[in-house]
C-alpha positions as CSV (number, residue, x, y, z in Angstrom):
1,M,0.0,0.0,0.0
2,K,1.2,3.5,-0.9
3,L,0.0,5.7,1.9
4,A,-0.1,9.5,2.4
5,I,-0.5,11.0,5.8
6,L,-1.8,14.6,5.9
7,S,-0.1,16.2,8.8
8,R,1.4,19.7,9.4
9,N,4.2,18.2,11.5
10,S,5.9,14.9,10.8
11,K,7.5,15.0,14.3
12,L,4.3,14.7,16.2
13,Y,3.9,11.5,18.2
14,S,0.8,10.4,16.4
15,T,2.2,11.0,12.9
16,Q,5.5,9.3,13.8
17,R,3.7,6.2,15.2
18,L,1.6,5.9,12.1
19,V,4.6,6.1,9.9
20,E,6.4,3.5,12.0
21,A,3.4,1.1,11.9
22,A,3.1,1.5,8.1
23,R,6.8,0.9,7.4
24,E,7.0,-2.1,9.8
25,R,4.3,-3.7,7.6
26,G,6.1,-3.0,4.4
27,H,4.0,-0.2,3.2
28,S,5.3,2.9,1.4
29,V,4.4,6.0,3.4
30,R,4.9,9.8,3.0
31,V,3.9,12.6,5.3
32,L,2.4,15.6,3.4
33,D,1.8,19.0,4.8
34,P,-1.7,19.8,3.6
35,L,-0.9,23.5,3.4
36,R,1.8,22.7,0.9
37,C,-0.5,20.7,-1.3
38,Y,-2.1,22.6,-4.1
39,I,-4.6,21.4,-6.6
40,K,-5.9,21.8,-10.2
41,I,-9.5,21.2,-11.0
42,A,-10.6,20.7,-14.6
43,P,-13.2,18.8,-16.5
44,D,-10.6,16.5,-17.9
45,G,-9.3,15.4,-14.5
46,F,-7.8,16.4,-11.1
47,D,-4.2,17.1,-10.4
48,M,-2.3,17.8,-7.1
49,H,1.2,18.8,-6.3
50,H,3.2,19.0,-3.0
51,K,6.2,21.2,-2.8
52,G,6.6,21.1,-6.6
53,R,6.2,17.3,-7.0
54,V,3.2,15.6,-8.6
55,L,1.2,13.4,-6.2
56,T,0.1,10.2,-8.1
57,D,-0.6,6.5,-7.5
58,Y,-1.5,6.7,-3.8
59,D,-3.7,3.9,-2.6
60,A,-4.8,5.6,0.6
61,V,-4.6,8.9,2.5
62,L,-5.0,9.3,6.3
63,P,-6.1,12.8,7.3
64,R,-4.6,14.3,10.5
65,I,-6.1,17.7,9.9
66,G,-6.0,20.2,12.8
67,A,-9.1,22.4,13.5
68,S,-7.2,25.6,12.5
69,I,-6.9,24.3,8.9
70,T,-10.2,22.5,8.5
71,R,-11.4,24.3,5.4
72,Y,-8.1,24.0,3.4
73,G,-7.3,20.5,4.7
74,T,-10.7,19.1,3.8
75,A,-10.4,20.6,0.3
76,V,-7.1,18.8,-0.2
77,L,-8.6,15.6,1.2
78,R,-11.6,16.0,-1.2
79,Q,-9.1,16.2,-4.1
80,F,-7.6,12.9,-3.1
81,E,-11.2,11.5,-3.0
82,M,-11.9,12.8,-6.5
83,M,-8.7,11.1,-7.6
84,N,-10.2,7.8,-6.3
85,V,-7.8,7.5,-3.3
86,Y,-9.2,5.6,-0.3
87,T,-9.6,7.4,3.0
88,P,-11.1,6.1,6.2
89,N,-12.4,9.6,7.1
90,G,-13.9,11.4,4.2
91,S,-13.9,15.2,3.9
92,D,-17.6,15.5,4.5
93,A,-17.4,13.3,7.6
94,I,-14.7,15.5,9.1
95,L,-16.7,18.6,8.5
96,R,-19.7,17.0,10.2
97,A,-17.7,16.1,13.3
98,R,-15.9,19.5,13.5
99,D,-19.2,21.3,13.7
100,K,-20.4,20.5,17.3
101,L,-23.9,21.8,16.6
102,R,-24.3,19.7,13.5
103,C,-22.7,16.7,15.2
104,H,-25.2,16.9,18.2
105,Q,-28.2,17.3,15.8
106,L,-27.2,14.2,13.9
107,L,-26.5,12.1,17.0
108,A,-29.8,13.2,18.7
109,K,-31.7,12.3,15.5
110,Q,-30.5,8.7,15.9
111,G,-31.4,8.6,19.6
112,I,-27.8,8.6,20.8
113,G,-27.4,10.0,24.3
114,L,-25.9,13.4,24.8
115,P,-26.1,16.4,27.2
116,T,-29.1,18.5,26.5
117,T,-27.9,21.3,24.3
118,V,-29.4,24.7,23.3
119,F,-28.4,27.2,20.6
120,G,-29.6,30.6,19.7
121,D,-28.5,33.9,18.2
122,N,-30.6,36.8,19.3
123,P,-29.9,38.5,22.7
124,D,-33.6,39.0,23.2
125,D,-34.0,35.2,23.4
126,T,-31.3,34.5,26.0
127,N,-33.5,34.2,29.0
128,D,-35.9,31.8,27.3
129,L,-33.0,29.9,25.8
130,L,-31.6,29.2,29.2
131,A,-35.0,28.4,30.6
132,M,-35.2,25.7,27.9
133,L,-32.0,24.2,29.2
134,G,-32.8,24.3,32.9
135,K,-31.0,25.5,36.0
136,P,-27.2,26.0,36.2
137,P,-24.4,25.0,36.3
138,H,-24.2,25.3,32.5
139,V,-21.3,24.4,30.1
140,I,-20.8,27.0,27.3
141,K,-18.7,25.8,24.4
142,L,-17.3,27.4,21.3
143,N,-18.8,25.4,18.3
144,E,-15.3,24.6,16.9
145,G,-13.1,24.6,19.9
146,T,-10.7,21.6,20.5
147,Q,-8.8,20.0,23.4
148,G,-10.9,21.8,26.0
149,A,-10.3,25.3,24.6
150,G,-13.3,27.5,24.6
151,V,-15.2,25.6,27.2
152,I,-16.6,27.5,30.2
153,L,-18.4,26.3,33.3
154,T,-20.9,28.8,34.7
155,E,-22.5,28.1,38.1
156,R,-25.0,31.0,38.2
157,L,-27.7,32.2,35.8
158,S,-26.2,35.7,35.8
159,S,-22.8,34.2,34.8
160,S,-24.3,32.3,31.9
161,R,-25.9,35.4,30.6
162,S,-22.7,37.4,31.0
163,V,-20.6,34.8,29.1
164,I,-23.2,34.5,26.4
165,E,-23.3,38.3,26.0
166,A,-19.5,38.4,25.8
167,L,-19.3,35.7,23.2
168,R,-22.0,37.3,21.1
169,G,-20.0,40.5,21.2
170,L,-17.1,38.6,19.7
171,Y,-19.4,37.1,17.0
172,A,-18.5,33.7,18.3
173,T,-20.7,30.6,17.6
174,F,-21.3,28.6,20.7
175,L,-23.5,26.0,22.4
176,V,-24.9,25.9,25.9
177,Q,-25.2,22.4,27.6
178,E,-26.4,21.0,30.8
179,F,-23.6,20.1,33.3
180,I,-23.5,16.4,34.2
181,A,-22.4,16.6,37.8
182,E,-22.2,12.9,38.5
183,S,-19.4,12.5,35.9
184,N,-17.3,14.2,38.5
185,G,-14.7,15.7,36.2
186,T,-14.2,12.5,34.2
187,D,-14.9,11.2,30.8
188,V,-14.1,8.2,28.7
189,R,-12.2,8.3,25.4
190,C,-13.1,5.4,23.1
191,F,-10.9,4.9,20.1
192,V,-13.0,3.4,17.2
193,V,-11.4,1.8,14.2
194,G,-13.5,0.2,11.5
195,G,-16.6,-0.1,13.6
196,K,-14.8,-1.5,16.6
197,V,-13.5,0.0,19.9
198,V,-9.9,-1.0,19.9
199,A,-8.9,0.9,23.1
200,A,-10.5,3.0,25.8
201,M,-9.3,5.2,28.7
202,R,-10.9,7.1,31.5
203,R,-9.7,10.7,31.9
204,K,-9.9,12.7,35.1
205,A,-9.5,16.4,35.5
206,R,-6.8,17.8,37.7
207,A,-7.9,19.4,41.0
208,G,-9.9,22.6,40.5
209,E,-10.6,21.9,36.8
210,F,-13.7,20.3,35.3
211,R,-12.2,19.6,31.8
212,S,-10.6,16.2,31.7
213,N,-8.4,16.7,28.6
214,L,-4.9,15.4,29.0
215,H,-3.7,18.7,27.4
216,R,-5.3,20.5,30.4
217,G,-3.4,18.4,33.0
218,G,-5.8,15.5,33.3
219,T,-4.8,12.0,34.1
220,A,-5.8,8.8,32.3
221,T,-6.3,5.2,33.3
222,K,-7.3,2.1,31.3
223,V,-11.0,1.3,31.5
224,V,-13.3,-1.6,30.7
225,L,-16.4,-0.3,28.8
226,S,-19.9,-1.4,29.4
227,A,-21.9,-2.9,26.5
228,A,-23.9,0.4,26.3
229,E,-20.7,2.5,26.2
230,T,-19.2,0.3,23.4
231,D,-22.4,0.4,21.4
232,T,-22.8,4.2,21.8
233,A,-19.2,4.9,20.7
234,I,-19.5,2.7,17.6
235,R,-22.9,4.2,16.7
236,A,-21.6,7.8,17.1
237,A,-18.6,7.2,14.8
238,K,-20.9,5.5,12.3
239,V,-23.4,8.4,12.3
240,M,-20.5,10.8,11.6
241,G,-19.3,8.6,8.8
242,L,-15.9,8.2,10.5
243,N,-13.9,4.9,10.4
244,V,-11.2,6.3,12.7
245,A,-12.5,8.3,15.6
246,G,-12.1,9.3,19.2
247,V,-15.5,9.3,20.8
248,D,-15.7,11.0,24.2
249,L,-18.4,9.8,26.6
250,L,-19.7,11.0,30.0
251,R,-21.0,8.4,32.4
252,S,-24.4,9.7,33.7
253,R,-27.4,8.3,35.5
254,R,-29.2,8.0,32.3
255,G,-26.4,6.1,30.6
256,P,-23.5,7.1,28.4
257,L,-23.6,10.6,26.8
258,V,-21.6,11.6,23.8
259,L,-19.5,14.8,24.4
260,E,-17.6,14.9,21.1
261,V,-16.6,12.8,18.1
262,N,-13.0,13.6,17.2
263,S,-12.0,12.9,13.6
264,S,-8.2,13.2,14.3
265,P,-7.8,11.7,17.7
266,G,-4.3,11.7,19.2
267,L,-2.5,8.4,19.8
268,E,0.0,9.2,22.6
269,G,-2.4,9.3,25.5
270,I,-4.4,6.2,24.5
271,E,-1.4,4.1,23.6
272,S,0.6,4.9,26.7
273,T,-2.4,4.4,28.9
274,T,-3.7,1.2,27.4
275,G,-0.6,-0.4,25.9
276,V,-2.6,-1.0,22.7
277,D,-0.8,-0.5,19.4
278,V,-3.5,1.8,18.0
279,A,-1.3,3.0,15.1
280,A,-1.1,-0.6,13.9
281,E,-4.9,-1.0,14.2
282,V,-5.4,2.0,12.0
283,V,-2.8,1.0,9.4
284,D,-4.0,-2.6,9.3
285,Y,-7.6,-1.5,8.8
286,M,-6.7,0.8,5.9
287,A,-4.6,-2.0,4.3
288,Q,-7.6,-4.3,4.5
289,R,-9.8,-1.8,2.8
290,V,-7.3,-1.1,0.1
291,A,-6.9,-4.8,-0.6
292,R,-10.7,-5.2,-0.8
293,K,-10.9,-2.3,-3.2
294,R,-8.3,-3.9,-5.4
295,R,-10.2,-7.2,-5.4
296,D,-13.5,-5.5,-6.3
297,Q,-11.8,-3.6,-9.1
298,A,-10.2,-6.8,-10.5
299,A,-13.6,-8.6,-10.3
300,R,-15.2,-5.9,-12.5
301,L,-12.6,-6.3,-15.2
302,P,-13.8,-8.2,-18.3
303,S,-12.5,-11.7,-18.5
304,H,-10.9,-13.0,-21.8
C-alpha cells in the first residue's frame, strides 16, 4: 500500500507512530503538509502537487487535519477522494464532526445519548433559551473549539448570561449544555477503528478543573467499557461517517452521553495508557480496505 498521511508536523507523536506502523508492515508512506498541497480542478481530471512534486498513484490517505486548517485541509482531502484514493475519514465526515452543533443534531436524530444542548443567536431570546436548558451549572462551548479550549463552566444564571453576552460581542458561535455533575470531572475516550472500539481510557480532570483533557493536565487510566458504552461509541462514529474516531463519553445516571466525536484523535495518551498499538490497528484496517478495493476492481474487469 502506498500511503499518504496529511499532517502539518511529521515529528508529532501520532504522525511518527503511524509512519512506523506502516513501514513495519512493508507499506510505502509519506507525510504531506496539507498546506503545501495545491490542486488543479478541470473537466478532464484532477491534479495535485506537494512542494513542486506531482502526487500520483496513492492507494490511501489518512487525514490528520487540525481544527485551524479544517477548510483547506478538507479541500485537499476531497481532491484525493476525487482522484479515487481511499480514506477512512472522508472530507464531509470530518466537516460534520468538527461542527459541534451539527454533530449533536445528527446524533440526537439517531437517539444517541448526549447532554441537553441549546443554541440561539438573538440576545432578546437568551432568558428563554436558558429556561429551555434548565437551572445552572451550564457548560458553554465554542462550536469549533478543541482540546478543552473555549469551554466555560458557569455556576449561576447571571454568569451564563454574561458569558453569552461576551461571546456574542465577539461574533463567536457557541452552544450551551447541561452540566453532568455525576461525571465528577471525568470522561471516557473510546478509540474506534473500522466499527470496533480498539482501546479506551478514563480521563480525570486535575484538582480545581472540570475539563478532563490530557492537554489540560488531566490524568488517564485504562478502563473496561460497558456494553452500552461500546455500542454508543460505535454508533456515534458511524453516524458521523468516521472509520477512525475518538468518541468522548460521559457516564451519567441515564447512561453514556456523547460529548464529542473527534476525527483526528491523538495516539499518545491512548497508547501509553492502554498499551494497545493503536497505530497498527489504523494501518491494518486501511490496508484491508485497500486490498478489498483492489479485489473489487479486479472482479469488475472483463474476462478474456
